[in-house]
RORO-446797 format. One record per residue (C-alpha): residue number from 1; y, z, x. Coordinates in steps of 0.05 Angstrom, whole numbers, plus 5000, padded with zeros to 4 digits. Example, Ala and Ser with C-alpha at 12.3 -4.5 7.8 and 13.67 -1.06 7.14 Angstrom:
BEGIN
num / v / w / u
1 / 4910 / 5156 / 5246
2 / 4979 / 5143 / 5273
***
This chain:
BEGIN
num / v / w / u
1 / 1173 / 1439 / 9199
2 / 1199 / 1483 / 9256
3 / 1198 / 1433 / 9313
4 / 1268 / 1422 / 9343
5 / 1294 / 1352 / 9328
6 / 1249 / 1341 / 9268
7 / 1305 / 1316 / 9220
8 / 1325 / 1263 / 9271
9 / 1253 / 1244 / 9283
10 / 1237 / 1240 / 9208
11 / 1296 / 1192 / 9197
12 / 1274 / 1149 / 9256
13 / 1203 / 1144 / 9232
14 / 1225 / 1128 / 9161
15 / 1272 / 1073 / 9186
16 / 1222 / 1042 / 9234
17 / 1158 / 1048 / 9193
18 / 1175 / 1065 / 9121
19 / 1133 / 1128 / 9127
20 / 1163 / 1192 / 9098
21 / 1135 / 1249 / 9140
22 / 1158 / 1301 / 9090
23 / 1101 / 1278 / 9044
24 / 1049 / 1301 / 9095
25 / 1023 / 1372 / 9102
26 / 1074 / 1408 / 9145
27 / 1030 / 1455 / 9186
28 / 0979 / 1402 / 9201
29 / 1032 / 1351 / 9219
30 / 1068 / 1401 / 9264
31 / 1004 / 1415 / 9305
32 / 0991 / 1341 / 9313
33 / 1062 / 1325 / 9334
34 / 1059 / 1380 / 9387
35 / 0996 / 1348 / 9414
36 / 1028 / 1279 / 9412
37 / 1090 / 1303 / 9451
38 / 1044 / 1330 / 9505
39 / 1005 / 1265 / 9508
40 / 1066 / 1220 / 9516
41 / 1100 / 1269 / 9564
42 / 1166 / 1282 / 9529
43 / 1195 / 1351 / 9515
44 / 1220 / 1344 / 9444
45 / 1224 / 1300 / 9382
46 / 1295 / 1276 / 9397
47 / 1271 / 1246 / 9462
48 / 1210 / 1217 / 9428
49 / 1255 / 1187 / 9374
50 / 1294 / 1151 / 9429
51 / 1228 / 1127 / 9459
52 / 1207 / 1097 / 9392
53 / 1272 / 1059 / 9386
54 / 1271 / 1033 / 9458
55 / 1197 / 1016 / 9466
56 / 1168 / 0975 / 9408
57 / 1096 / 0988 / 9429
58 / 1108 / 1062 / 9416
59 / 1117 / 1049 / 9341
60 / 1046 / 1021 / 9335
61 / 1022 / 1078 / 9379
62 / 1052 / 1127 / 9329
63 / 1020 / 1091 / 9270
64 / 0953 / 1096 / 9306
65 / 0965 / 1171 / 9316
66 / 0983 / 1182 / 9243
67 / 0925 / 1143 / 9214
68 / 0857 / 1173 / 9230
69 / 0807 / 1116 / 9223
70 / 0740 / 1149 / 9213
71 / 0694 / 1108 / 9170
72 / 0622 / 1086 / 9160
73 / 0579 / 1047 / 9111
74 / 0555 / 1084 / 9049
75 / 0589 / 1149 / 9070
76 / 0558 / 1204 / 9027
77 / 0497 / 1161 / 9008
78 / 0481 / 1200 / 8945
79 / 0550 / 1183 / 8917
80 / 0541 / 1109 / 8933
81 / 0473 / 1112 / 8899
82 / 0507 / 1140 / 8837
83 / 0559 / 1085 / 8842
84 / 0503 / 1033 / 8842
85 / 0458 / 1063 / 8790
86 / 0510 / 1090 / 8740
87 / 0584 / 1077 / 8752
88 / 0585 / 1002 / 8768
89 / 0533 / 0982 / 8714
90 / 0576 / 1018 / 8662
91 / 0640 / 0984 / 8686
92 / 0605 / 0916 / 8687
93 / 0580 / 0927 / 8616
94 / 0652 / 0941 / 8593
95 / 0683 / 0879 / 8624
96 / 0660 / 0809 / 8643
97 / 0699 / 0815 / 8708
98 / 0718 / 0879 / 8746
99 / 0775 / 0892 / 8794
100 / 0760 / 0942 / 8850
101 / 0809 / 0971 / 8899
102 / 0792 / 1009 / 8963
103 / 0856 / 1047 / 8978
104 / 0862 / 1070 / 9050
105 / 0803 / 1026 / 9071
106 / 0809 / 1038 / 9146
107 / 0766 / 0986 / 9183
108 / 0731 / 0961 / 9120
109 / 0663 / 0994 / 9117
110 / 0678 / 1023 / 9048
111 / 0697 / 0958 / 9011
112 / 0641 / 0921 / 9046
113 / 0592 / 0975 / 9021
114 / 0616 / 0962 / 8950
115 / 0609 / 0886 / 8960
116 / 0537 / 0896 / 8984
117 / 0520 / 0939 / 8923
118 / 0550 / 0887 / 8876
119 / 0509 / 0833 / 8909
120 / 0446 / 0875 / 8900
121 / 0464 / 0883 / 8826
122 / 0471 / 0808 / 8819
123 / 0545 / 0817 / 8801
124 / 0582 / 0795 / 8864
125 / 0614 / 0736 / 8828
126 / 0640 / 0782 / 8773
127 / 0682 / 0825 / 8818
128 / 0748 / 0822 / 8855
129 / 0751 / 0871 / 8913
130 / 0819 / 0890 / 8942
131 / 0824 / 0933 / 9005
132 / 0889 / 0962 / 9033
133 / 0910 / 1004 / 9091
134 / 0975 / 1021 / 9128
135 / 0944 / 1006 / 9196
136 / 0948 / 0932 / 9215
137 / 0900 / 0941 / 9273
138 / 0848 / 0972 / 9228
139 / 0856 / 0914 / 9179
140 / 0846 / 0863 / 9235
141 / 0781 / 0897 / 9253
142 / 0761 / 0899 / 9180
143 / 0771 / 0824 / 9172
144 / 0727 / 0813 / 9234
145 / 0674 / 0858 / 9204
146 / 0640 / 0883 / 9268
147 / 0614 / 0955 / 9268
148 / 0582 / 1003 / 9317
149 / 0514 / 1035 / 9310
150 / 0548 / 1101 / 9289
151 / 0584 / 1067 / 9232
152 / 0517 / 1035 / 9211
153 / 0476 / 1099 / 9210
154 / 0467 / 1098 / 9133
155 / 0449 / 1024 / 9130
156 / 0374 / 1018 / 9121
157 / 0333 / 0963 / 9155
158 / 0329 / 0919 / 9093
159 / 0405 / 0919 / 9084
160 / 0415 / 0905 / 9158
161 / 0369 / 0845 / 9153
162 / 0403 / 0817 / 9090
163 / 0476 / 0832 / 9102
164 / 0488 / 0837 / 9178
165 / 0476 / 0799 / 9242
166 / 0470 / 0834 / 9310
167 / 0525 / 0819 / 9360
168 / 0540 / 0841 / 9430
169 / 0589 / 0892 / 9402
170 / 0545 / 0919 / 9345
171 / 0533 / 0889 / 9276
172 / 0575 / 0838 / 9238
173 / 0578 / 0833 / 9163
174 / 0554 / 0764 / 9141
175 / 0608 / 0714 / 9118
176 / 0584 / 0714 / 9046
177 / 0601 / 0788 / 9040
178 / 0665 / 0785 / 9082
179 / 0692 / 0731 / 9035
180 / 0685 / 0779 / 8976
181 / 0738 / 0827 / 9003
182 / 0813 / 0813 / 9008
183 / 0851 / 0858 / 9057
184 / 0925 / 0871 / 9061
185 / 0974 / 0923 / 9089
186 / 1000 / 0977 / 9042
187 / 1034 / 1044 / 9048
188 / 1004 / 1084 / 8991
189 / 1064 / 1129 / 8987
190 / 1116 / 1074 / 8981
191 / 1089 / 1006 / 8960
192 / 1074 / 0979 / 8890
193 / 1001 / 0985 / 8868
194 / 0956 / 0931 / 8841
195 / 0947 / 0935 / 8765
196 / 0889 / 0930 / 8718
197 / 0837 / 0962 / 8764
198 / 0768 / 0981 / 8738
199 / 0750 / 1023 / 8799
200 / 0793 / 1054 / 8853
201 / 0762 / 1086 / 8915
202 / 0809 / 1132 / 8953
203 / 0765 / 1176 / 8996
204 / 0785 / 1224 / 9052
205 / 0857 / 1200 / 9050
206 / 0898 / 1249 / 9008
207 / 0875 / 1309 / 9050
208 / 0933 / 1293 / 9096
209 / 0986 / 1294 / 9041
210 / 1029 / 1350 / 9011
211 / 1010 / 1375 / 8942
212 / 1071 / 1340 / 8911
213 / 1052 / 1274 / 8944
214 / 0980 / 1281 / 8920
215 / 1002 / 1292 / 8848
216 / 1047 / 1231 / 8849
217 / 0992 / 1189 / 8881
218 / 0939 / 1209 / 8829
219 / 0988 / 1194 / 8772
220 / 1000 / 1125 / 8802
221 / 0925 / 1113 / 8809
222 / 0918 / 1130 / 8735
223 / 0972 / 1080 / 8718
224 / 0937 / 1027 / 8761
225 / 0871 / 1037 / 8725
226 / 0851 / 1007 / 8659
227 / 0834 / 1059 / 8605
228 / 0763 / 1079 / 8620
229 / 0769 / 1058 / 8693
230 / 0742 / 1104 / 8747
231 / 0772 / 1138 / 8808
232 / 0723 / 1155 / 8864
233 / 0748 / 1208 / 8913
234 / 0721 / 1239 / 8977
235 / 0671 / 1295 / 8986
236 / 0725 / 1344 / 9008
237 / 0772 / 1326 / 8951
238 / 0775 / 1344 / 8878
239 / 0826 / 1338 / 8821
240 / 0837 / 1410 / 8800
241 / 0886 / 1389 / 8745
242 / 0848 / 1326 / 8726
243 / 0868 / 1323 / 8652
244 / 0941 / 1336 / 8666
245 / 0939 / 1277 / 8714
246 / 0906 / 1233 / 8663
247 / 0832 / 1238 / 8684
248 / 0768 / 1267 / 8657
249 / 0712 / 1286 / 8706
250 / 0648 / 1247 / 8694
251 / 0608 / 1268 / 8756
252 / 0625 / 1303 / 8822
253 / 0680 / 1261 / 8856
254 / 0683 / 1210 / 8798
255 / 0739 / 1213 / 8746
256 / 0751 / 1168 / 8686
257 / 0821 / 1148 / 8665
258 / 0839 / 1177 / 8597
259 / 0875 / 1129 / 8550
260 / 0950 / 1141 / 8550
261 / 0995 / 1146 / 8611
262 / 1007 / 1214 / 8644
263 / 1079 / 1236 / 8652
264 / 1112 / 1214 / 8717
265 / 1066 / 1155 / 8730
266 / 1090 / 1083 / 8740
267 / 1054 / 1032 / 8781
268 / 1115 / 1011 / 8819
269 / 1145 / 1081 / 8827
270 / 1147 / 1106 / 8897
271 / 1162 / 1167 / 8935
272 / 1150 / 1145 / 9003
273 / 0988 / 1135 / 9089
274 / 0941 / 1101 / 9063
275 / 0889 / 1102 / 9113
***
């Protein structure tokens, strides 16, 4: 990172938010920080650090900047079809009750998509769905469950009729589905992970992290999964060293946890986004 004042800024952000910026891709972060400085009208990161300490609203503003909340229901529909027709039936056959975690859930469209599929499979009562994100504002929107037409573009008319009600602001997930998902705040690069998961969805999140942070995150996902559990990643992501990290590919963007713990895992271990 070549921006003047970055060491001071990094320490300030870590102290105020718990986010370690060194775990993000340097060149990408530098471009975004330059744009942020122009937007807030300060000349350097030292001045911006002072602004963060003096104006509490700026801390949330920085979190909003760092977490890019782009989401929609059934994103990559073919993958969600595979989840419904193959992955979830297999997991449900293995266990009487499944634990599912949407890591970096943004405003909630992803875990609600899973809840809808489980209801369609007649297995809603057999699943616990956890959803986490670092962005408290996104989580508040997720709990409300209201979505725009753009976020609903992959929801067919039958699903809209069964699982949503129209509102003045868009479409709201029905209470029976909203109750199936439990949301809470989590920093994926610092906080302890839930244990005993059958399925973890972490899609379009790790693209912002350094390679070292990605490796640590995948090892911790492996430790959080039951043997035979499944990790579902985004369409722009893949585990190039899957077996070294404790996974075996079973389909594009789906990886099964291999029995035995990979070196360097540990559910509570932390280096310091979940989005």
